[in-house]
N, C-alpha and C positions, 0 to 999 in steps of 0.2 A: 600100523600102516593105514588102516581104514580111518582111524581117528585123524591122522595127518591129512588124508584126502578130504575128509569132511571139513576140516579146518580151512584148507586151501579154497574149497568151493564156497564156504561161508564168507571168507575174506574177499574173494572175487565178487561175490554178490553185493557185499557192503560197498566195495569200491564202485561197482557199476551203478548202484542206486544213488550213491553220493554224487557221482558224475552227472546223472540225469537230473538230480535235484539242483545242482549248481547250474546246469545248462538251462533248466526252466527258470531259475531265479535270474540268470543272466538275460534271458529273453524278456521276462517281465520287466526287468530293470531297463532294458533297451527300449521297450515299448513306451514305458513311462517317460524315459528321457526324451524320446522322439516327440512325444506329445508336449512335453514341457518346452521343447525347443521351437515348436511351431508357433506362429503368430496366432493370437486368440481373437476370434471374431464372434460377437454375439448378435443374433437376430431376434427381433422383438416377438414376432408371432409366427405361427406355423408356415404359412405360404412363403414368407420371406426366408425363413430357415431352410425350407425345402429348396427354394431357388438358389440360395447361397451355397448350400451343401452340394448341389449338383454342379455348380461352377467351380467350387473350391476343390472338390474331390478329396484326395488325401494330402493335399499340400498345406492345408490350414486346419486349425482346431476350431470347428464351428459348433456353437451351442445355442440353445434357444433360451431367451429370458423368461418367457411365460411358460409355466408348467404344461406339459402335454395334456390334452383333454380338457383344457380350460377355455371357456367362452370369453373372448377378449373384451367385450363391451363392459366397461366399468371396472375391469381388473387393474390393479396397481401392483408394482413390484414390492417385495418385502426387503428386509435388510440384507438377506443373503444375495438377492439379485442385484442390489445396488453395490454390494461388495464385489461381486463378479465384474461389474462394469468398471470398477476402480482399477482392475487388473487387466482390462481388455485393451487390445490394439485398435479395434474397430467395432462400432455399433451400427447396425443396419435396421432401419425401421420402415414400415409401410408409409406412414404419413397420411395426408388427406384427412386428418382428424381422427384416425382410428385409435392411436395411442395417446389418450389425453394426458398421460402422465409424463411424456418425454421432456417437456420444458422444465417442469419442476425437478425431476430426477437428475437430468443432465446438468442443470444449474447448480445442483448441490454437490457434484463430484469435484474432487481435487485432481483427478486425472486429466490434466490439460493437454496431454498428447493424444487423447482419444479422438480417432477419426469418426465422424458421424455422417451417415449416408441416408438420405430419404429416397427410398426405392421408387416411389411413385412420381418422382420429378419428371416432367415432360408428358405425363398422362393428361389427356383432355378430360378434366373432371366434370361430372354432372351433379346437379343439385339433388339432394334428397327429395323424394316425392311425398315425404311424410314427416312433419315436425315431431320432435321428441315428446313434447308435452301435449300433443294432440290439439293444439290451438286451431289448426287449420283443418276443418272437417271436409273441405272441398278439395279432394285429392285429384291432382292432375297426373294421369298415367301416360301422357304423351312423351315418348322418348326421343322425339325429334327436337333436340335441344338447341337453342341459339346461343348457349354458353354465356348468359348474362352473369354467370357465376364468376367470370373473370374479374368483375368489379370487386368481388369480395375475397377472392383467393387466386391471385395471379400465379399460376403454377410454373411460370418461367422463373419464379423466385427473384424477381426484382421488386422486393417488398417495401418500397419507400412508402406506399400507401397504407401498409398494414401496421396497426398500432400494437397488436397483441401477439404477433408471431413473426418476428424479424430475424431471419436467419443470416442475413448479410452474405449471401452466396456470391462468389465471383462468377462472372457470366460464363466462363468456360469450364466450370467445375460442377460436378454433382455430388462431390464429397467435400467436407469442410472440417476444419479443426474445431474441437469442442470450445475453444476460447472465443470463437467468433459468434457464439450464440447469445442472443438476448432472450433469456428464458422467462418470459412473463407467462401468466396463466393461459392455458390453451384448453378450451373445452371442445367436446365433440360438436363440430360446427355444422353448417347447413349442407355440406357436401357429402356425397356417398363415398365412403372410404373403401368399399369392397372392389377395388379396381382389378384385382388378380382374377376375378371370376370370368373375365374376358381373356381369351388366349392372346389377343392382340396386345392388351395391356400387360399381360404376364411377360410377353416378349420385351416390352419396354423396361419393365422392372428387372428382368434378367440382364438386359444390356447395361443398365445402370449399375447393377451389382458387379457385373464383369469388369466394367471400367474402374470401379472402386478397388476391386481386388488387384487389378493390374497395377494401379497406382500404389497400393500398399506393398505389393510383393512383385517387383518388376522382374526378378529372376525367373519367375514362372509365368510370365505374361503369355507366352505361346500356348501353354497348357490351358490357361483360363479361356483364351480365345477359342481354342479348339472345342472345349466343353460347351461354350456358349453357342457356337455354330451348330453343334449337334442338337441341342435342345431348342434352338431357334427354329430349326427345320421341323422338329416334332410339333412345335406350337403352330407353325404355319399349316401343317397337315391336320392338326386338331381343329383349327379354325375352319379350314375347307370342309372338313367332315361335318361340323356343326351346321354350316351354311347349307350344304347339300341335303342334310337330313331334316332340317326344320323349315326350309323356305316354302315347300309345297304342302305342308300340313294344313288341314282346314281350320283348326283352332289356333288362336294366337294369345290367349289369356291364361295365365297361371296364378293360382291362389297359393301364397307362400306364408310361412309362419312369421318371417320378418323380411323386410325389404332389402335383401342383400344382393339382388340380381339385376340391378339397373343397367349395368354395363353389358351384361349378357343380353338383356332384352333389347338394348339399343343396337347392338351388333346384328341381331338376328330377327328383328321385327316383332318382338314379343312385348306383352304388357304384363307387369306384375301387379297383383292386388294383395297387399300385405295385411295380415291379421295384426301385426305389430309394425312399428316403424323401422327405420334403419338400425336403431338400437334394440337388440333382442330382449333387453331386460324390461322394456315397457310392456304393460299389460293392457289389453283392449278393454274398454268399458262396455256396458250392455248395449249401448247404441251402436257402437262399432261392430259388435258381434252380430246384431240384427241385420246390419247393412251387408256384412259378408255373407250371411246365410241367404239373404234375399238375392244377392248377386249370383251366388252359386246356382240357386234354383232357376232363376230367370235365364241364365246363360248356359244351362246344361253342363256345368263343370262336373267332371267325374272324379277328379283327383285333387286333394289338398296336400301340399308339400310341407313336411316338417324337416327337422335337422337332427343330426346325431348328438349334439351337445346341449340341446335345450329340452325342457320337459314338454312332451307332446300333448299334455292335458287339454289345452285349448283347441288344438287341431282335432283331437279325438271328439271333443264335445260338438264341434261344428260338423264333423263327419257323421256323428250319430243323428244330427238334425237334418242332414241333407242326403244321406246315403252315399256320400263320397268314400272312396278308399284313401287311406293315408300312406303316402310314399315319402322316401327321403330324397331331398334335393340339397346336397351338401354345399354350403357356402365356403367350405374348406378353410374355416377359421381355425380349426384344430382337428386332431384325430381322436376318435374313440379308442379305447383299449383294443377292441376287436380289429379296427383298422390298422393299428400298430402291429398287432400279432400277425396280420395278413400281409405285412410289408407294403401297404398301400401308399400312394403318393399323389401328388397333384394330377398326374396324367391318368392314373387308374380311376381316381374319383371323378374326374371330368368325363371319362368314358361312361361310368355308371350314371352320372347325371344326365348325359345325353340319352341313354337308353330309357330312363324314367320320363324324360321330357317327351320323347317320341310316343311312348305309351299313353301319356296323358293328353296329347294334342291330336291324336288320330281322329 
């Protein structure tokens, strides 16, 4: 009798475990199926990925083309990234010259149904204050721009005058079919591409992304609009906080590892002095290093800002010569592993940036 009871209990346990296993398999299968059924959107770099993910929520499958933790200047997609774009429904990139590889890669794709969106469309672009090859040693740090750049890069995208970057946009659209592109060579140009570092510009990019997602997935238009309104309000609040915190501080100059903060400086009356130019890969020569060290000493600069994704070696050398402290001012080009582990995003990093700016400019 005891043996029969043991057998019954054993059989019941096997049935129960089997049911749980099937239930788990069914859930995993369902999750995978849901992901497969969602429209696939790829974003080029972290800030665009973060904005897209915030608007898309759980309605779309959003991935990033560039590996997390990668500095975007000079990076190009490998064969796997290109393969992913072949299977994507939409590709969203920052533009303004950041992703020098877009024309070449998109022109090589056979995916003619791919919708391509330039998130920075409509942003009032400013010129880089530092040429990539350091030809111009006379740096102009005046951020009251008269936008002569419109002659070289009309960001309303009526590109009849442009020879090398013709997107053939319709006037009423900010997203366009892949087949409309004329993908000639596009190098990192004279414009500052770090538009998202300004909350005002981030709002423009988010709205462009929202509009593109609404066009892609009309059934969830209200959902995307609601998410956009939520984050647009947060960006307005962030902008107001930056203005209130920075406008009355006695110092207005920041020394940075590379000139990624032009739009932030323009919005809040600051001036950036870059150890490197807009491209973080360029290394300063001895003359440039001497100029920076002299400037710091003459103007009583107490902080030199570095970034999470580049080697702080040069900043540390300057700090040792001047007695400055080295702090992080993130251009939010990508996240470090520590930031990923801490679930940080655009907003949390911008709050940290503001705290470090206030500390440096007191």
